[in-house]
N, C-alpha and C positions, 0 to 999 in steps of 0.2 A: 504494500500500500504506500503510495507516494505522498509526500508533503508538497503542496502547490501553493504558490503565492500569486495573486492577481492584483495588480494596482489598478486604480480606476474601476473598482469592482461594484460601484454603487449604481451604475446605469449602463445602458447601451450594450456595446460589444463586451465590455468587461463583465457585466452582469451575466450575460449568456454564457461566456466562457467559464466563469466560476461555477455556475449552476450545472454545466455539463460535466466538469471534473468531479463535482460532488456527487452527481447522479451515477457516475461510474466508480464510486467507492473511494476516491482520493480524499485525503485530509486537506481541506482548503482554507486558506487564510485570504481574506479580501481586505484591501486597504483603500481608503479614499478620504476626502475632506469631510464628508457629512455622514455621521453615524446613522442617522435615520434612513438614509439611502442604502447604506450597507445592510442594515437590518431588514430592509425590504427585499434586498437580494437574497439574504439568508432565509427569509420567510419561515422562521421558526425551526430551521434546520441546525446542523452541527458545524457550520462554518464559523471560523474565528474572525471577528470584525475589529479592525484597528484603524484609528484615524491617522492620517499621514498627510504631510505636505511634501510632495516628491521633489520640490525645488529646494528643500531644506536638508542639508547634510545630516544633521543630528536626528531629524525626524525619520529620515529613511533608514539610518543605521539602527534605530530602535526597532524596526520591523524584524530585524534578523537576530532574534534571540534564540533561533534554532536554524539548522541548515534546511534548505529546500531542495527538492529534486527537480522541480519545474518552477521557473519564475517567468511570468508573463508581464512585461512592462507595457501596460495598456493606457495608463493615465495620459491624457492629452486634451488640448483645447485650441480653439482658433476661430477667427472670424475674418471676413473679407474686408480689405481696406487697401486703396491705392497707396503706393509708396509715397507719393508726393504729399499725402495727408497724414502719414503715419508718424505718431509721436515715438520717440526713442523708447519710452516705457512700454509701449505696445510691442515693439520689436523684441525688447529684452524679455518681457513676460512670456511671449510666445516661444522663444528659444528655451527659456528656463523650464517650462512645463513639458514641452515636447521633446527636447533633446537632452538638456542637463538632467532632467528627471530620469531618463533612461540610463544615462551614464551612472548616476548615483545609485540607482537600483541594481544595475548589473555589477558594479564595483563591489557593493556590499554583499551581493549574493556569492561572489567568487571567494570570499573569505573562508567559507565552509562547504562550498558545493563539491560533491564527490563525483568520481567518474560515472558517466551515464547521465549527468545533469543536463538540463535543457534551459537555455536562455532564449526567450522569444519576445521580440519587440513588435508592437503593433505600429506599423508604419502606414503607408498610404500610397495610392497611385501618384499623389503629390510628391512622393520620394523619387519618382521616375520622370516627371515632366513638370513644367511650370504652368502657371495659370494666372490670368489677369486678376489683380486684387488679392493674390494669395502669396505674395513674396515672403512674408514672415513664416507662414505655415509651411510652404513648400521648402523654404530654406532650412527650416528645422527638420523636416522629414527627410530631405536629402542628407542632412547630417546624421540622422539615425541610421541610414544605410551604410554610410561611411564607418560609423562606429561598429555596426554589426559585422561588416566584412573584415574589419581590422581585428576585432575581438575574436572572431571565429578562428583566425590564424593563431592567435595567442593561446587559446584554450584547447586547440585540437589535440595536442599531445597529452592533455589531461583527461581525454575521453569525454569532454563536454562539447556540446554544440551550441552555436549562436546563430539564430535565423530571424528573419522578419516576415511578417504577413503584410501585404500591400493591398488593401481593399479599395474599391471605388466608392461611390456613394452608397452607404449602408442605411437602411431604414431605421434610424435612431433619432433621438432628440437633437443630436448635433446636426444631422442632415436636415431636420425640420427647421433648424435655425438658418441653414443655408437657403432653404426654400423661401423662408420669410424675407430674407435679405434680397433675394432676386425679385420677389414680388414688389418690394419697396423700391429698389433701384430701377427696375424696368417697367414698373407700373402695370403689372400683369396679374391675372388671377392665379390661384394656387395650382390648378391643373396645368396651365401653361408654364409656370415656373418649374414644376417638377419635370415636365417634358424637356425643358431647356437644360436642366441639370444632368439628365441621363441621356442627352442627345448623342454623346460620344460613345456610349455603351452600345455595342451592336445588338444587345438583347433588349434595349430600350426599357429598362426597369431598374428600380432600386435593388440592391443586394440585400438579402436577409441576413440577420445575425447568425442564423444557423449555418449558413454557407461559409461565413468567416470562422465560426467555431470549428467546423470540420477541418479547416486548414490548420488551425492551432492544435487540434487533437492529433492530427497526423504528425506534425513536427515534434510533438511531445512523445510520440510512440517509439517503441524499440525499432520499428521498421524504418524510421528516419535517422538511424544512427550514423549514416554516412552522408547525410545532407547537412552541410555546414557553410555558413556565409551566404545563404541563399535568400532571395526575396521571392516569396510565394505570392503571386499576384492573383487576386480574386476580383475580376473586373469585367467578366463577360466578353473579353476580347478587346477591351479598350486599350490595354497595354500589351 
């Protein structure tokens, strides 16, 4: 039975990933900023819920009071804004949660992770291409892939793997925020905004959290022991 940590476990992809690991008999710890959201994910189950700020070194270190077999660095956030209007604080905050948070989480995990361990970062198709008004988010997510590919080489001889999952638009609250932003900027209705956001996906629909969970589950499995430094894209063919 494995010990699994999922950051950003209070909603969206993180919630679905944590619930899947728990349903398959793993001991799951979920971490996030809001305890009420973490408890909703747990839904009266046996998950351990811990509050954390992934941008704070001490806060992250406190999560690792025991070794984990699988660590999913899922915590992230972002919103659309053109570079010309972007305050430095928005840029710094976006990199802090999406990139530095992954670095701090993986660095702390490696202190006690044993051979066979799995480090999995939740990246994005924004790790692989740019997008108008997404410079901070895409910059951070590109950085995540650089971190994953470099760390994969460092840990390979220890029998640990480090990989990333790169989803397109997933049907979560974060995607809902993107839809509302398009509605506001383009002055269109919700249906039109959703079609615009998925227009680059050949399947012309949002990705489900279950489809992302399947990718995480595979990378955490024994069958993926020789997959290392990889970006597993879940985008319907967009990338």
